[in-house]
C-alpha beads as a LAMMPS data file, in Angstrom:
LAMMPS data file: protein, C-alpha beads

206 atoms
205 bonds

1 atom types
1 bond types

-500.0 500.0 xlo xhi
-500.0 500.0 ylo yhi
-500.0 500.0 zlo zhi

Masses

1 110.0

Atoms # bond

1 1 1 -194.623 -252.872 463.099
2 1 1 -196.721 -254.311 460.289
3 1 1 -195.836 -257.933 459.446
4 1 1 -194.584 -258.816 456.007
5 1 1 -196.787 -260.640 453.527
6 1 1 -196.169 -264.451 453.525
7 1 1 -195.330 -264.507 449.813
8 1 1 -192.736 -261.767 450.345
9 1 1 -191.190 -263.765 453.191
10 1 1 -190.980 -266.770 450.886
11 1 1 -189.136 -264.790 448.196
12 1 1 -186.756 -263.340 450.782
13 1 1 -186.028 -266.816 452.142
14 1 1 -185.338 -268.257 448.678
15 1 1 -183.060 -265.357 447.792
16 1 1 -181.081 -265.656 451.035
17 1 1 -180.810 -269.424 450.556
18 1 1 -179.416 -268.991 447.041
19 1 1 -176.911 -266.382 448.211
20 1 1 -175.751 -268.533 451.123
21 1 1 -175.302 -271.611 448.935
22 1 1 -173.277 -269.636 446.418
23 1 1 -171.162 -268.027 449.135
24 1 1 -170.160 -271.383 450.598
25 1 1 -169.039 -272.643 447.205
26 1 1 -172.093 -274.711 446.288
27 1 1 -173.623 -274.071 442.858
28 1 1 -176.714 -275.514 441.252
29 1 1 -175.604 -277.280 438.099
30 1 1 -177.718 -276.894 434.989
31 1 1 -179.534 -279.938 433.641
32 1 1 -179.221 -279.081 429.953
33 1 1 -176.733 -280.725 427.609
34 1 1 -175.377 -277.793 425.605
35 1 1 -173.602 -278.795 422.345
36 1 1 -169.800 -278.918 422.396
37 1 1 -169.737 -276.234 419.705
38 1 1 -171.183 -273.843 422.292
39 1 1 -168.834 -274.763 425.149
40 1 1 -167.005 -271.520 424.417
41 1 1 -168.809 -268.409 423.207
42 1 1 -168.873 -264.637 423.351
43 1 1 -171.757 -262.728 424.895
44 1 1 -172.926 -259.354 423.637
45 1 1 -175.958 -257.444 424.813
46 1 1 -178.264 -254.459 424.394
47 1 1 -176.739 -253.410 427.730
48 1 1 -173.563 -255.115 428.919
49 1 1 -174.127 -253.822 432.468
50 1 1 -177.789 -254.722 432.916
51 1 1 -178.963 -257.063 435.643
52 1 1 -180.319 -259.500 433.052
53 1 1 -176.973 -259.649 431.239
54 1 1 -175.169 -260.420 434.486
55 1 1 -177.668 -263.153 435.337
56 1 1 -177.326 -264.772 431.904
57 1 1 -173.528 -264.761 432.095
58 1 1 -173.644 -266.326 435.540
59 1 1 -176.035 -269.003 434.287
60 1 1 -173.698 -269.809 431.404
61 1 1 -170.772 -270.225 433.793
62 1 1 -172.833 -272.510 436.037
63 1 1 -173.354 -274.689 432.951
64 1 1 -169.569 -274.748 432.408
65 1 1 -169.708 -272.555 429.312
66 1 1 -166.619 -270.399 428.905
67 1 1 -167.268 -266.754 428.041
68 1 1 -164.607 -265.242 425.774
69 1 1 -164.083 -262.094 423.731
70 1 1 -165.963 -261.852 420.390
71 1 1 -164.151 -263.268 417.345
72 1 1 -165.125 -264.387 413.848
73 1 1 -164.583 -268.070 414.643
74 1 1 -166.310 -267.983 418.045
75 1 1 -170.062 -268.617 418.532
76 1 1 -171.956 -265.621 419.859
77 1 1 -174.929 -265.187 422.137
78 1 1 -176.456 -261.747 421.659
79 1 1 -179.103 -260.512 424.071
80 1 1 -181.275 -258.391 421.804
81 1 1 -183.752 -256.991 424.320
82 1 1 -185.553 -257.396 427.611
83 1 1 -189.014 -255.954 428.183
84 1 1 -191.143 -256.084 431.322
85 1 1 -194.843 -255.245 431.254
86 1 1 -197.716 -255.493 433.729
87 1 1 -201.483 -255.710 433.549
88 1 1 -204.345 -255.866 436.011
89 1 1 -206.044 -259.242 436.382
90 1 1 -208.660 -258.257 438.963
91 1 1 -209.731 -255.223 440.984
92 1 1 -211.245 -254.482 444.372
93 1 1 -214.735 -253.032 444.654
94 1 1 -213.183 -249.583 445.049
95 1 1 -211.598 -250.024 441.563
96 1 1 -208.076 -250.378 442.973
97 1 1 -206.030 -253.146 441.374
98 1 1 -206.197 -256.364 443.406
99 1 1 -204.131 -258.780 441.330
100 1 1 -201.477 -257.919 438.776
101 1 1 -199.559 -259.937 436.224
102 1 1 -195.932 -259.309 435.274
103 1 1 -194.583 -260.470 431.921
104 1 1 -190.929 -260.579 430.909
105 1 1 -190.054 -260.964 427.231
106 1 1 -186.409 -261.618 426.385
107 1 1 -185.159 -261.865 422.823
108 1 1 -181.750 -263.327 422.050
109 1 1 -179.800 -264.499 419.023
110 1 1 -177.351 -267.391 418.700
111 1 1 -174.795 -267.217 415.892
112 1 1 -172.518 -270.167 415.114
113 1 1 -169.752 -269.716 412.508
114 1 1 -170.298 -271.838 409.364
115 1 1 -173.741 -272.868 410.632
116 1 1 -176.012 -269.847 410.852
117 1 1 -178.140 -267.736 413.147
118 1 1 -181.283 -268.365 415.140
119 1 1 -183.322 -265.797 417.046
120 1 1 -185.492 -266.770 420.008
121 1 1 -187.941 -264.990 422.273
122 1 1 -188.695 -266.412 425.698
123 1 1 -191.544 -265.267 427.921
124 1 1 -191.960 -265.602 431.686
125 1 1 -195.182 -264.598 433.437
126 1 1 -195.930 -264.207 437.139
127 1 1 -198.911 -262.803 439.063
128 1 1 -199.171 -261.312 442.547
129 1 1 -201.717 -259.670 444.846
130 1 1 -201.475 -255.900 445.032
131 1 1 -202.550 -254.478 448.384
132 1 1 -202.365 -250.645 448.503
133 1 1 -202.091 -250.810 452.312
134 1 1 -198.720 -252.550 452.030
135 1 1 -197.240 -250.558 449.162
136 1 1 -193.612 -250.839 450.295
137 1 1 -193.805 -254.589 450.815
138 1 1 -195.495 -255.026 447.446
139 1 1 -192.826 -252.941 445.740
140 1 1 -190.178 -255.219 447.227
141 1 1 -192.115 -258.312 446.206
142 1 1 -192.472 -257.011 442.651
143 1 1 -188.722 -256.387 442.402
144 1 1 -187.954 -259.860 443.711
145 1 1 -190.456 -261.403 441.302
146 1 1 -188.751 -259.667 438.385
147 1 1 -185.382 -260.980 439.548
148 1 1 -186.844 -264.484 439.777
149 1 1 -188.302 -264.118 436.275
150 1 1 -184.892 -263.117 434.935
151 1 1 -183.398 -266.216 436.514
152 1 1 -186.043 -268.371 434.836
153 1 1 -185.494 -266.635 431.493
154 1 1 -181.749 -267.291 431.721
155 1 1 -182.464 -270.996 432.312
156 1 1 -184.751 -270.945 429.286
157 1 1 -181.926 -269.518 427.184
158 1 1 -179.698 -272.462 428.139
159 1 1 -182.507 -274.907 427.375
160 1 1 -183.085 -273.428 423.926
161 1 1 -179.355 -273.476 423.205
162 1 1 -179.342 -277.188 424.066
163 1 1 -182.028 -277.745 421.421
164 1 1 -179.587 -276.608 418.735
165 1 1 -177.548 -279.818 419.143
166 1 1 -178.969 -281.746 416.119
167 1 1 -178.205 -278.838 413.779
168 1 1 -174.648 -278.453 415.034
169 1 1 -174.018 -282.200 414.720
170 1 1 -175.296 -282.106 411.149
171 1 1 -173.028 -279.159 410.401
172 1 1 -169.968 -280.997 411.743
173 1 1 -170.741 -284.003 409.548
174 1 1 -171.120 -281.716 406.556
175 1 1 -167.777 -280.060 407.359
176 1 1 -166.001 -283.437 407.634
177 1 1 -167.527 -284.499 404.320
178 1 1 -166.413 -281.235 402.721
179 1 1 -162.834 -281.678 403.933
180 1 1 -162.806 -285.289 402.712
181 1 1 -163.983 -284.245 399.252
182 1 1 -161.378 -281.487 399.097
183 1 1 -158.567 -283.932 399.884
184 1 1 -159.700 -286.474 397.279
185 1 1 -160.834 -284.078 394.558
186 1 1 -158.498 -281.102 394.519
187 1 1 -159.937 -279.949 391.177
188 1 1 -163.445 -279.476 392.600
189 1 1 -162.645 -276.759 395.153
190 1 1 -165.012 -274.218 393.670
191 1 1 -167.939 -276.643 393.664
192 1 1 -167.318 -277.723 397.239
193 1 1 -167.145 -274.103 398.399
194 1 1 -170.522 -273.415 396.831
195 1 1 -172.010 -276.494 398.481
196 1 1 -170.647 -275.376 401.843
197 1 1 -172.436 -272.053 401.596
198 1 1 -175.763 -273.548 400.583
199 1 1 -175.627 -276.416 403.086
200 1 1 -173.948 -275.015 406.196
201 1 1 -174.917 -271.365 406.084
202 1 1 -178.532 -272.015 406.942
203 1 1 -180.752 -270.689 409.681
204 1 1 -180.545 -272.936 412.717
205 1 1 -183.852 -274.670 413.292
206 1 1 -185.241 -275.486 416.692

Bonds

1 1 1 2
2 1 2 3
3 1 3 4
4 1 4 5
5 1 5 6
6 1 6 7
7 1 7 8
8 1 8 9
9 1 9 10
10 1 10 11
11 1 11 12
12 1 12 13
13 1 13 14
14 1 14 15
15 1 15 16
16 1 16 17
17 1 17 18
18 1 18 19
19 1 19 20
20 1 20 21
21 1 21 22
22 1 22 23
23 1 23 24
24 1 24 25
25 1 25 26
26 1 26 27
27 1 27 28
28 1 28 29
29 1 29 30
30 1 30 31
31 1 31 32
32 1 32 33
33 1 33 34
34 1 34 35
35 1 35 36
36 1 36 37
37 1 37 38
38 1 38 39
39 1 39 40
40 1 40 41
41 1 41 42
42 1 42 43
43 1 43 44
44 1 44 45
45 1 45 46
46 1 46 47
47 1 47 48
48 1 48 49
49 1 49 50
50 1 50 51
51 1 51 52
52 1 52 53
53 1 53 54
54 1 54 55
55 1 55 56
56 1 56 57
57 1 57 58
58 1 58 59
59 1 59 60
60 1 60 61
61 1 61 62
62 1 62 63
63 1 63 64
64 1 64 65
65 1 65 66
66 1 66 67
67 1 67 68
68 1 68 69
69 1 69 70
70 1 70 71
71 1 71 72
72 1 72 73
73 1 73 74
74 1 74 75
75 1 75 76
76 1 76 77
77 1 77 78
78 1 78 79
79 1 79 80
80 1 80 81
81 1 81 82
82 1 82 83
83 1 83 84
84 1 84 85
85 1 85 86
86 1 86 87
87 1 87 88
88 1 88 89
89 1 89 90
90 1 90 91
91 1 91 92
92 1 92 93
93 1 93 94
94 1 94 95
95 1 95 96
96 1 96 97
97 1 97 98
98 1 98 99
99 1 99 100
100 1 100 101
101 1 101 102
102 1 102 103
103 1 103 104
104 1 104 105
105 1 105 106
106 1 106 107
107 1 107 108
108 1 108 109
109 1 109 110
110 1 110 111
111 1 111 112
112 1 112 113
113 1 113 114
114 1 114 115
115 1 115 116
116 1 116 117
117 1 117 118
118 1 118 119
119 1 119 120
120 1 120 121
121 1 121 122
122 1 122 123
123 1 123 124
124 1 124 125
125 1 125 126
126 1 126 127
127 1 127 128
128 1 128 129
129 1 129 130
130 1 130 131
131 1 131 132
132 1 132 133
133 1 133 134
134 1 134 135
135 1 135 136
136 1 136 137
137 1 137 138
138 1 138 139
139 1 139 140
140 1 140 141
141 1 141 142
142 1 142 143
143 1 143 144
144 1 144 145
145 1 145 146
146 1 146 147
147 1 147 148
148 1 148 149
149 1 149 150
150 1 150 151
151 1 151 152
152 1 152 153
153 1 153 154
154 1 154 155
155 1 155 156
156 1 156 157
157 1 157 158
158 1 158 159
159 1 159 160
160 1 160 161
161 1 161 162
162 1 162 163
163 1 163 164
164 1 164 165
165 1 165 166
166 1 166 167
167 1 167 168
168 1 168 169
169 1 169 170
170 1 170 171
171 1 171 172
172 1 172 173
173 1 173 174
174 1 174 175
175 1 175 176
176 1 176 177
177 1 177 178
178 1 178 179
179 1 179 180
180 1 180 181
181 1 181 182
182 1 182 183
183 1 183 184
184 1 184 185
185 1 185 186
186 1 186 187
187 1 187 188
188 1 188 189
189 1 189 190
190 1 190 191
191 1 191 192
192 1 192 193
193 1 193 194
194 1 194 195
195 1 195 196
196 1 196 197
197 1 197 198
198 1 198 199
199 1 199 200
200 1 200 201
201 1 201 202
202 1 202 203
203 1 203 204
204 1 204 205
205 1 205 206
């Protein structure tokens, strides 16, 4: 029986380790401080049943973010698309591909009521050796690499969501100021409403 490639064994070991840790109740906690405004959000997707969607939802839960049904007053994370491409980095003398590169591009959109919308695209790239004599093993390695890339992309989504914190804090201050002005100047409701639209309904910056 032909032995498995060392890199494939490494991926299998890491996958089994992750599964065993999860099964025994141990979860890796995310290191990103997601804003309180995003502690509860809805998740929509180009494909609600895709592997990437499931991975993202699991990552959100690991970061203690509650996933709820879509509503007008609930922030939304929309997974716009996921695309995987490959290219040849080097070839053998017989013109067969020797090293390949996989690239995963994931586009997602965060919408926060009374704040705005921001669209991001995150990219994860991995390379691997492609030996035609071990086609089955390489196919398995490629699939595991893609799964690993999806995991990394989901972590990147959480990281980018954490970067929205300054904008959400500014929005909350603006909302408190708006409510204060409304209570003290009841005759300026129309003006305050206009200010709210121009100040709060902006595109979230990174």
